[in-house]
Structure formats: structure tokens, C-alpha cells
VOKOLDO-502860 format. One line per field, with one value per atom (N, C-alpha, C, CB): x negated, y negated, z; chain; atom name; residue number from 1. Coordinates in nm, 4 decimals. Glycine has a CB too. Layout:
# VOKOLDO-502860
x	[X / ...]
y	[Y / ...]
z	[Z / ...]
chain	[A / ...]
name	[CA / ...]
resi	[NUM / ...]
This chain:
# VOKOLDO-502860
x	[2.7273 / 2.7098 / 2.6183 / 2.8786 / 2.6581 / 2.6091 / 2.5025 / 2.6446 / 2.4504 / 2.3247 / 2.2067 / 2.3582 / 2.2483 / 2.1941 / 2.1601 / 2.3000 / 2.2781 / 2.2704 / 2.2022 / 2.3853 / 2.1889 / 2.1109 / 1.9591 / 2.1625 / 1.9355 / 1.8416 / 1.7037 / 1.9354 / 1.7915 / 1.7741 / 1.7882 / 1.8359 / 1.9141 / 1.9445 / 1.9236 / 2.1079 / 1.9350 / 1.8784 / 1.7369 / 1.9017 / 1.6632 / 1.5226 / 1.4428 / 1.4996 / 1.4871 / 1.4354 / 1.4786 / 1.4532 / 1.3773 / 1.4348 / 1.4403 / 1.2894 / 1.5374 / 1.5770 / 1.5146 / 1.7972 / 1.4026 / 1.3807 / 1.3823 / 1.2693 / 1.4086 / 1.4946 / 1.3443 / 1.6815 / 1.3552 / 1.2209 / 1.3235 / 1.0944 / 1.2743 / 1.3128 / 1.2969 / 1.1905 / 1.3466 / 1.3258 / 1.2311 / 1.3786 / 1.1347 / 0.9862 / 0.9281 / 0.9250 / 0.9357 / 0.8803 / 0.8937 / 0.9497 / 1.0460 / 1.0606 / 0.9765 / 1.1640 / 1.0022 / 0.9203 / 0.7446 / 0.9409 / 0.6582 / 0.5478 / 0.5200 / 0.5186 / 0.6224 / 0.5851 / 0.6062 / 0.7156 / 0.6830 / 0.7287 / 0.6597 / 0.8042 / 0.6070 / 0.4777 / 0.4017 / 0.3901 / 0.3074 / 0.2214 / 0.2238 / 0.1937 / 0.3616 / 0.4101 / 0.3467 / 0.6047 / 0.4277 / 0.4013 / 0.2698 / 0.4715 / 0.1647 / 0.0310 / -0.0170 / -0.0449 / 0.0405 / -0.0222 / 0.0219 / -0.0305 / 0.1673 / 0.1935 / 0.2520 / 0.1088 / 0.3316 / 0.4205 / 0.5912 / 0.3718 / 0.6237 / 0.7732 / 0.8678 / 0.7977 / 0.9917 / 1.0718 / 1.0682 / 1.0430 / 1.0866 / 1.1126 / 0.9877 / 1.1480 / 0.8784 / 0.7686 / 0.7594 / 0.6334 / 0.8722 / 0.9261 / 0.9789 / 1.0101 / 1.0502 / 1.1568 / 1.0559 / 1.2803 / 0.9785 / 0.8735 / 0.7261 / 0.8269 / 0.7325 / 0.6435 / 0.7307 / 0.6325 / 0.8886 / 0.9132 / 0.9179 / 1.0605 / 0.9409 / 0.9243 / 0.8403 / 0.9671 / 0.7069 / 0.5697 / 0.5444 / 0.4615 / 0.6277 / 0.6071 / 0.6865 / 0.6366 / 0.7956 / 0.8333 / 0.8003 / 0.9411 / 0.7287 / 0.6564 / 0.5616 / 0.5982 / 0.4482 / 0.4157 / 0.4238 / 0.4003 / 0.5402 / 0.5808 / 0.6654 / 0.6029 / 0.6990 / 0.7617 / 0.6362 / 0.8444 / 0.5188 / 0.4351 / 0.3819 / 0.4891 / 0.4432 / 0.4046 / 0.2763 / 0.4384 / 0.2636 / 0.1750 / 0.1566 / 0.1106 / 0.2810 / 0.2767 / 0.4221 / 0.2978 / 0.3742 / 0.5176 / 0.4811 / 0.5593 / 0.6230 / 0.6224 / 0.7122 / 0.6860 / 0.6674 / 0.7305 / 0.7165 / 0.7042 / 0.7540 / 0.7318 / 0.6718 / 0.8656 / 0.6458 / 0.5278 / 0.4595 / 0.5779 / 0.3070 / 0.2292 / 0.1579 / 0.1311 / 0.1437 / 0.0452 / 0.1542 / 0.0259 / 0.2643 / 0.3251 / 0.3208 / 0.4635 / 0.3209 / 0.3497 / 0.1468 / 0.4369 / 0.0780 / -0.0520 / -0.1020 / -0.1079 / -0.0492 / -0.0490 / -0.0080 / -0.0113 / 0.1062 / 0.2104 / 0.2124 / 0.3179 / 0.0613 / 0.0688 / 0.0304 / 0.0277 / -0.0309 / -0.0609 / -0.0645 / 0.0362 / -0.0160 / -0.0706 / -0.0881 / -0.0411 / 0.0304 / 0.0288 / -0.1055 / 0.1447 / -0.1586 / -0.2931 / -0.2829 / -0.3448 / -0.1566 / -0.1271 / -0.1813 / 0.0478 / -0.1030 / -0.1381 / 0.0426 / -0.1473 / -0.0258 / 0.1062 / 0.0516 / 0.1316 / 0.1607 / 0.1479 / 0.2842 / 0.1261 / 0.3020 / 0.3775 / 0.4308 / 0.2576 / 0.5562 / 0.5818 / 0.5621 / 0.7353 / 0.5694 / 0.5124 / 0.4024 / 0.5108 / 0.3014 / 0.1619 / 0.1049 / 0.1080 / 0.1160 / 0.0488 / 0.1577 / 0.0150 / 0.2845 / 0.3430 / 0.2438 / 0.4981 / 0.2646 / 0.2355 / 0.3024 / 0.1781 / 0.2910 / 0.4425 / 0.5435 / 0.4571 / 0.5147 / 0.6122 / 0.6671 / 0.5625 / 0.6676 / 0.7280 / 0.6360 / 0.8764 / 0.6408 / 0.6261 / 0.5589 / 0.7889 / 0.4700 / 0.4679 / 0.4646 / 0.4177 / 0.5522 / 0.6530 / 0.5156 / 0.8281 / 0.5477 / 0.4655 / 0.5017 / 0.4474 / 0.5633 / 0.6011 / 0.5333 / 0.6619]
y	[-0.4638 / -0.3879 / -0.2190 / -0.3652 / -0.1775 / -0.0399 / -0.0525 / 0.0275 / -0.1510 / -0.1822 / -0.2250 / -0.3264 / -0.2965 / -0.3208 / -0.1913 / -0.4111 / -0.1243 / -0.0149 / 0.0830 / 0.0227 / 0.1003 / 0.2213 / 0.1832 / 0.2769 / 0.0426 / -0.0289 / -0.0528 / -0.1996 / -0.1035 / -0.1499 / -0.0930 / -0.2308 / -0.0408 / -0.0226 / 0.1215 / -0.0635 / 0.1962 / 0.3323 / 0.3412 / 0.4458 / 0.2464 / 0.2639 / 0.1631 / 0.1617 / 0.0771 / -0.0047 / 0.0037 / -0.1102 / -0.0526 / -0.0361 / -0.2081 / 0.0854 / -0.1733 / -0.3462 / -0.3329 / -0.3948 / -0.5392 / -0.5246 / -0.6481 / -0.4619 / -0.6778 / -0.7804 / -0.8241 / -0.7253 / -1.0080 / -1.0654 / -1.1133 / -1.2032 / -1.0974 / -1.0998 / -1.2829 / -0.9828 / -1.3223 / -1.4921 / -1.5035 / -1.5735 / -1.4428 / -1.4868 / -1.4141 / -1.4319 / -1.3709 / -1.3710 / -1.4787 / -1.2737 / -1.5234 / -1.7155 / -1.8050 / -1.7970 / -1.8286 / -1.8782 / -1.9151 / -1.7838 / -1.8057 / -1.7835 / -1.8048 / -1.6770 / -1.7757 / -1.8084 / -2.0036 / -1.6909 / -2.0004 / -2.1733 / -2.2690 / -2.2125 / -2.1879 / -2.3096 / -2.2755 / -2.3108 / -2.1497 / -2.1536 / -2.2385 / -2.0527 / -2.2507 / -2.2648 / -2.4492 / -2.1911 / -2.4469 / -2.6235 / -2.6894 / -2.6727 / -2.6097 / -2.6524 / -2.6687 / -2.5867 / -2.5813 / -2.5697 / -2.6430 / -2.4581 / -2.7690 / -2.8402 / -2.8021 / -2.8893 / -2.6639 / -2.6489 / -2.6401 / -2.5471 / -2.6519 / -2.6834 / -2.6184 / -2.9129 / -2.6680 / -2.6319 / -2.4885 / -2.7214 / -2.4742 / -2.3539 / -2.2727 / -2.3749 / -2.2813 / -2.1771 / -2.1197 / -2.2480 / -2.2059 / -2.0978 / -1.9910 / -2.1348 / -1.9718 / -1.8664 / -1.7445 / -1.9196 / -1.7796 / -1.7013 / -1.6688 / -1.7872 / -1.7620 / -1.7252 / -1.5960 / -1.8849 / -1.6483 / -1.5050 / -1.3713 / -1.5108 / -1.3825 / -1.2302 / -1.2228 / -1.1764 / -1.2663 / -1.2291 / -1.1730 / -1.3622 / -1.2250 / -1.1685 / -1.0766 / -1.2551 / -1.0522 / -0.9312 / -0.8375 / -0.9318 / -0.8565 / -0.7079 / -0.6526 / -0.7030 / -0.7689 / -0.7228 / -0.6449 / -0.7697 / -0.6986 / -0.6094 / -0.4807 / -0.6567 / -0.4872 / -0.3246 / -0.2419 / -0.3458 / -0.2946 / -0.2123 / -0.1495 / -0.1247 / -0.2807 / -0.2878 / -0.2740 / -0.4208 / -0.2302 / -0.2559 / -0.3016 / -0.1512 / -0.3883 / -0.4128 / -0.5109 / -0.2381 / -0.6502 / -0.7505 / -0.7763 / -0.8932 / -0.7763 / -0.7938 / -0.9239 / -0.6572 / -1.0511 / -1.1425 / -1.1870 / -1.2279 / -1.3316 / -1.3980 / -1.5392 / -1.4065 / -1.5290 / -1.6817 / -1.6129 / -1.8498 / -1.5411 / -1.4760 / -1.6178 / -1.3550 / -1.7283 / -1.8399 / -1.8788 / -1.9968 / -1.8733 / -1.9344 / -1.8359 / -1.9786 / -1.7255 / -1.6200 / -1.5929 / -1.4611 / -1.6101 / -1.6271 / -1.7589 / -1.6422 / -1.8309 / -1.9128 / -1.9513 / -1.9504 / -1.8531 / -1.8533 / -1.7300 / -1.8958 / -1.5996 / -1.4895 / -1.3959 / -1.4633 / -1.5243 / -1.5197 / -1.3559 / -1.6067 / -1.2480 / -1.1674 / -1.0388 / -1.1632 / -1.0733 / -0.9568 / -0.9215 / -0.9508 / -0.8444 / -0.7466 / -0.6825 / -0.6521 / -0.6783 / -0.5922 / -0.6835 / -0.5526 / -0.6117 / -0.6517 / -0.7582 / -0.4295 / -0.8811 / -0.9651 / -0.9324 / -1.1563 / -0.9257 / -0.8917 / -0.9439 / -0.7401 / -0.9657 / -1.0295 / -0.8998 / -1.1607 / -0.8617 / -0.7617 / -0.8367 / -0.6976 / -0.9133 / -0.9880 / -0.9546 / -1.1430 / -0.9369 / -0.9339 / -0.7892 / -1.0557 / -0.7920 / -0.6927 / -0.4971 / -0.7542 / -0.5186 / -0.3596 / -0.2973 / -0.3176 / -0.1585 / -0.0838 / -0.0320 / 0.0015 / 0.0561 / 0.0553 / 0.1081 / 0.0812 / 0.1930 / 0.2737 / 0.1965 / 0.4059 / 0.0796 / 0.0108 / 0.0142 / 0.1067 / -0.0307 / -0.1076 / 0.0413 / -0.1841 / 0.1205 / 0.1964 / 0.2607 / 0.2038 / 0.3567 / 0.3742 / 0.4658 / 0.4546 / 0.4736 / 0.5313 / 0.6223 / 0.4697 / 0.7086 / 0.8469 / 1.0044 / 0.8678]
z	[0.3539 / 0.4881 / 0.4944 / 0.5377 / 0.4086 / 0.3785 / 0.3743 / 0.2746 / 0.2933 / 0.2439 / 0.4017 / 0.1208 / 0.4259 / 0.5626 / 0.6688 / 0.6286 / 0.6831 / 0.7463 / 0.6736 / 0.7824 / 0.5547 / 0.5132 / 0.5067 / 0.3686 / 0.5348 / 0.4577 / 0.6058 / 0.3783 / 0.6724 / 0.8160 / 0.9332 / 0.8363 / 0.9606 / 1.1259 / 1.1630 / 1.1721 / 0.9800 / 1.0419 / 1.0725 / 0.9511 / 1.0193 / 0.9657 / 1.1386 / 0.7512 / 1.1985 / 1.2430 / 1.3863 / 1.1726 / 1.4637 / 1.6313 / 1.7043 / 1.7454 / 1.7260 / 1.7816 / 1.9400 / 1.7875 / 1.8741 / 1.9999 / 2.0886 / 2.0079 / 2.2021 / 2.2408 / 2.3524 / 2.3141 / 2.3514 / 2.4464 / 2.5413 / 2.3773 / 2.6641 / 2.8076 / 2.8348 / 2.9158 / 2.9224 / 2.9416 / 2.9565 / 3.0368 / 3.0025 / 3.0544 / 2.9369 / 3.2251 / 2.8594 / 2.6873 / 2.6079 / 2.5977 / 2.6105 / 2.5641 / 2.5870 / 2.6270 / 2.7689 / 2.8534 / 2.8196 / 2.9528 / 2.7968 / 2.7846 / 2.6539 / 2.8310 / 2.5483 / 2.3957 / 2.3414 / 2.2920 / 2.4393 / 2.4468 / 2.4630 / 2.5373 / 2.5962 / 2.6387 / 2.5489 / 2.7909 / 2.4582 / 2.4079 / 2.2952 / 2.3976 / 2.2115 / 2.0947 / 2.1832 / 2.0379 / 2.2530 / 2.2778 / 2.3008 / 2.4046 / 2.3658 / 2.3542 / 2.2459 / 2.4055 / 2.1065 / 2.0034 / 1.8968 / 1.9788 / 1.9715 / 1.8841 / 1.7672 / 1.8677 / 1.7767 / 1.6939 / 1.7244 / 1.6407 / 1.6095 / 1.6662 / 1.4993 / 1.7147 / 1.5099 / 1.4022 / 1.3372 / 1.3084 / 1.2323 / 1.1652 / 1.1870 / 1.0154 / 1.2327 / 1.2897 / 1.4491 / 1.2670 / 1.5200 / 1.6249 / 1.5985 / 1.6986 / 1.4875 / 1.4579 / 1.4100 / 1.3293 / 1.3272 / 1.2882 / 1.4179 / 1.1484 / 1.4873 / 1.6248 / 1.7036 / 1.7461 / 1.7229 / 1.8024 / 1.7138 / 1.8803 / 1.5755 / 1.5146 / 1.5038 / 1.4121 / 1.5658 / 1.5298 / 1.6783 / 1.4684 / 1.7846 / 1.9360 / 1.9269 / 2.0641 / 1.9047 / 1.9119 / 1.8202 / 1.9217 / 1.7007 / 1.6593 / 1.7228 / 1.5426 / 1.7742 / 1.8727 / 2.0117 / 1.8704 / 2.0862 / 2.1390 / 2.1292 / 2.1876 / 2.0107 / 1.9268 / 1.9060 / 1.7412 / 1.8932 / 1.8777 / 1.7142 / 1.9624 / 1.6339 / 1.4688 / 1.4597 / 1.3884 / 1.3163 / 1.3013 / 1.1152 / 1.3726 / 1.0919 / 0.9299 / 0.9971 / 0.7784 / 0.9566 / 0.9218 / 0.8112 / 1.0047 / 0.7028 / 0.5571 / 0.5766 / 0.4541 / 0.5131 / 0.4770 / 0.3285 / 0.5606 / 0.3188 / 0.1979 / 0.2353 / 0.1141 / 0.3752 / 0.4003 / 0.4791 / 0.4800 / 0.4261 / 0.5101 / 0.5707 / 0.4337 / 0.5073 / 0.5434 / 0.7028 / 0.3845 / 0.7261 / 0.8311 / 0.9472 / 0.7945 / 0.9018 / 0.9858 / 1.0706 / 0.8584 / 1.0159 / 1.0420 / 1.1533 / 0.9016 / 1.1352 / 1.1859 / 1.3351 / 1.1145 / 1.3900 / 1.4588 / 1.5001 / 1.4008 / 1.4763 / 1.5135 / 1.6481 / 1.4332 / 1.7322 / 1.8503 / 1.8703 / 1.9351 / 1.9687 / 1.9848 / 1.9019 / 2.0714 / 1.7711 / 1.7174 / 1.6362 / 1.6400 / 1.6057 / 1.5497 / 1.4600 / 1.6225 / 1.4082 / 1.2990 / 1.1583 / 1.3016 / 1.0640 / 0.8873 / 0.8818 / 0.7260 / 0.8409 / 0.7667 / 0.6337 / 0.7981 / 0.5581 / 0.4379 / 0.3234 / 0.4547 / 0.2392 / 0.1284 / -0.0065 / 0.0616 / 0.0293 / -0.0704 / -0.2159 / -0.0486 / -0.2353 / -0.3826 / -0.3827 / -0.4071 / -0.3150 / -0.3204 / -0.2669 / -0.2356 / -0.1593 / -0.1201 / -0.1525 / 0.0592 / -0.1963 / -0.1815 / -0.2493 / -0.2497 / -0.2157 / -0.3593 / -0.4481 / -0.3550 / -0.5572 / -0.6121 / -0.5864 / -0.7044 / -0.4992 / -0.4455 / -0.3367 / -0.4041 / -0.3232 / -0.1679 / -0.0152 / -0.1266 / 0.0517 / 0.1834 / 0.2295 / 0.2761 / 0.2503 / 0.3041 / 0.4642 / 0.2473 / 0.5534 / 0.6490 / 0.7229 / 0.5956 / 0.8419 / 0.9596 / 1.0022 / 1.0592 / 0.8868 / 0.9305 / 0.9768 / 0.8409]
chain	[A / A / A / A / A / A / A / A / A / A / A / A / A / A / A / A / A / A / A / A / A / A / A / A / A / A / A / A / A / A / A / A / A / A / A / A / A / A / A / A / A / A / A / A / A / A / A / A / A / A / A / A / A / A / A / A / A / A / A / A / A / A / A / A / A / A / A / A / A / A / A / A / A / A / A / A / A / A / A / A / A / A / A / A / A / A / A / A / A / A / A / A / A / A / A / A / A / A / A / A / A / A / A / A / A / A / A / A / A / A / A / A / A / A / A / A / A / A / A / A / A / A / A / A / A / A / A / A / A / A / A / A / A / A / A / A / A / A / A / A / A / A / A / A / A / A / A / A / A / A / A / A / A / A / A / A / A / A / A / A / A / A / A / A / A / A / A / A / A / A / A / A / A / A / A / A / A / A / A / A / A / A / A / A / A / A / A / A / A / A / A / A / A / A / A / A / A / A / A / A / A / A / A / A / A / A / A / A / A / A / A / A / A / A / A / A / A / A / A / A / A / A / A / A / A / A / A / A / A / A / A / A / A / A / A / A / A / A / A / A / A / A / A / A / A / A / A / A / A / A / A / A / A / A / A / A / A / A / A / A / A / A / A / A / A / A / A / A / A / A / A / A / A / A / A / A / A / A / A / A / A / A / A / A / A / A / A / A / A / A / A / A / A / A / A / A / A / A / A / A / A / A / A / A / A / A / A / A / A / A / A / A / A / A / A / A / A / A / A / A / A / A / A / A / A / A / A / A / A / A / A / A / A / A / A / A / A / A / A / A / A / A / A / A / A / A / A / A / A / A / A / A / A / A / A / A / A / A / A / A / A / A / A / A]
name	[N / CA / C / CB / N / CA / C / CB / N / CA / C / CB / N / CA / C / CB / N / CA / C / CB / N / CA / C / CB / N / CA / C / CB / N / CA / C / CB / N / CA / C / CB / N / CA / C / CB / N / CA / C / CB / N / CA / C / CB / N / CA / C / CB / N / CA / C / CB / N / CA / C / CB / N / CA / C / CB / N / CA / C / CB / N / CA / C / CB / N / CA / C / CB / N / CA / C / CB / N / CA / C / CB / N / CA / C / CB / N / CA / C / CB / N / CA / C / CB / N / CA / C / CB / N / CA / C / CB / N / CA / C / CB / N / CA / C / CB / N / CA / C / CB / N / CA / C / CB / N / CA / C / CB / N / CA / C / CB / N / CA / C / CB / N / CA / C / CB / N / CA / C / CB / N / CA / C / CB / N / CA / C / CB / N / CA / C / CB / N / CA / C / CB / N / CA / C / CB / N / CA / C / CB / N / CA / C / CB / N / CA / C / CB / N / CA / C / CB / N / CA / C / CB / N / CA / C / CB / N / CA / C / CB / N / CA / C / CB / N / CA / C / CB / N / CA / C / CB / N / CA / C / CB / N / CA / C / CB / N / CA / C / CB / N / CA / C / CB / N / CA / C / CB / N / CA / C / CB / N / CA / C / CB / N / CA / C / CB / N / CA / C / CB / N / CA / C / CB / N / CA / C / CB / N / CA / C / CB / N / CA / C / CB / N / CA / C / CB / N / CA / C / CB / N / CA / C / CB / N / CA / C / CB / N / CA / C / CB / N / CA / C / CB / N / CA / C / CB / N / CA / C / CB / N / CA / C / CB / N / CA / C / CB / N / CA / C / CB / N / CA / C / CB / N / CA / C / CB / N / CA / C / CB / N / CA / C / CB / N / CA / C / CB / N / CA / C / CB / N / CA / C / CB / N / CA / C / CB / N / CA / C / CB / N / CA / C / CB / N / CA / C / CB / N / CA / C / CB / N / CA / C / CB / N / CA / C / CB / N / CA / C / CB / N / CA / C / CB / N / CA / C / CB]
resi	[1 / 1 / 1 / 1 / 2 / 2 / 2 / 2 / 3 / 3 / 3 / 3 / 4 / 4 / 4 / 4 / 5 / 5 / 5 / 5 / 6 / 6 / 6 / 6 / 7 / 7 / 7 / 7 / 8 / 8 / 8 / 8 / 9 / 9 / 9 / 9 / 10 / 10 / 10 / 10 / 11 / 11 / 11 / 11 / 12 / 12 / 12 / 12 / 13 / 13 / 13 / 13 / 14 / 14 / 14 / 14 / 15 / 15 / 15 / 15 / 16 / 16 / 16 / 16 / 17 / 17 / 17 / 17 / 18 / 18 / 18 / 18 / 19 / 19 / 19 / 19 / 20 / 20 / 20 / 20 / 21 / 21 / 21 / 21 / 22 / 22 / 22 / 22 / 23 / 23 / 23 / 23 / 24 / 24 / 24 / 24 / 25 / 25 / 25 / 25 / 26 / 26 / 26 / 26 / 27 / 27 / 27 / 27 / 28 / 28 / 28 / 28 / 29 / 29 / 29 / 29 / 30 / 30 / 30 / 30 / 31 / 31 / 31 / 31 / 32 / 32 / 32 / 32 / 33 / 33 / 33 / 33 / 34 / 34 / 34 / 34 / 35 / 35 / 35 / 35 / 36 / 36 / 36 / 36 / 37 / 37 / 37 / 37 / 38 / 38 / 38 / 38 / 39 / 39 / 39 / 39 / 40 / 40 / 40 / 40 / 41 / 41 / 41 / 41 / 42 / 42 / 42 / 42 / 43 / 43 / 43 / 43 / 44 / 44 / 44 / 44 / 45 / 45 / 45 / 45 / 46 / 46 / 46 / 46 / 47 / 47 / 47 / 47 / 48 / 48 / 48 / 48 / 49 / 49 / 49 / 49 / 50 / 50 / 50 / 50 / 51 / 51 / 51 / 51 / 52 / 52 / 52 / 52 / 53 / 53 / 53 / 53 / 54 / 54 / 54 / 54 / 55 / 55 / 55 / 55 / 56 / 56 / 56 / 56 / 57 / 57 / 57 / 57 / 58 / 58 / 58 / 58 / 59 / 59 / 59 / 59 / 60 / 60 / 60 / 60 / 61 / 61 / 61 / 61 / 62 / 62 / 62 / 62 / 63 / 63 / 63 / 63 / 64 / 64 / 64 / 64 / 65 / 65 / 65 / 65 / 66 / 66 / 66 / 66 / 67 / 67 / 67 / 67 / 68 / 68 / 68 / 68 / 69 / 69 / 69 / 69 / 70 / 70 / 70 / 70 / 71 / 71 / 71 / 71 / 72 / 72 / 72 / 72 / 73 / 73 / 73 / 73 / 74 / 74 / 74 / 74 / 75 / 75 / 75 / 75 / 76 / 76 / 76 / 76 / 77 / 77 / 77 / 77 / 78 / 78 / 78 / 78 / 79 / 79 / 79 / 79 / 80 / 80 / 80 / 80 / 81 / 81 / 81 / 81 / 82 / 82 / 82 / 82 / 83 / 83 / 83 / 83 / 84 / 84 / 84 / 84 / 85 / 85 / 85 / 85 / 86 / 86 / 86 / 86 / 87 / 87 / 87 / 87 / 88 / 88 / 88 / 88 / 89 / 89 / 89 / 89 / 90 / 90 / 90 / 90 / 91 / 91 / 91 / 91]
């Protein structure tokens, strides 16, 4: 738990979707015939959008690219895109 606290909790902002956000997202996904695990990716992308993130880091870039919705930031893989010193932060 210490690692989670030091590396996530102290650096992250928690974003919650409202009921209306979920309804709009699920409507969009249903119209696009998106189901299964991709729904979780879409929720993360929408949260990133609402939180004003400019970078989303994932091991599955192609999965997020197809459900990114209104998220206009970069979607990157730490295995491919990370600089030698880690993912840059916006400090």
C-alpha cells in the first residue's frame, strides 16, 4: 500500500463521472457497438477528458485509441514512449 500511496495517491486527482456522464458515455458506446472490456477503457478515457489530462498512459494504446471519445490528449505506452527518466509530469 505504501507504493500506491507514494506513486499514485499523492500525485493523482480523483475524477468521478456523474450519472449523466455514464448515460451519455454508454449511449455513445452502444451506438458504436462497443462492449466488453473496451467499456472500461472508455470510462478511463472520459475521466481523463473530464479531468483535463493531456497524457494517458496504458499498455494497450490501440484499445484506448478506438474509445477515446473527446479525450484529445496523447495516449502512450510506457514500453514504447517513455523517456529514459520516466513519464514527464506537468509540474
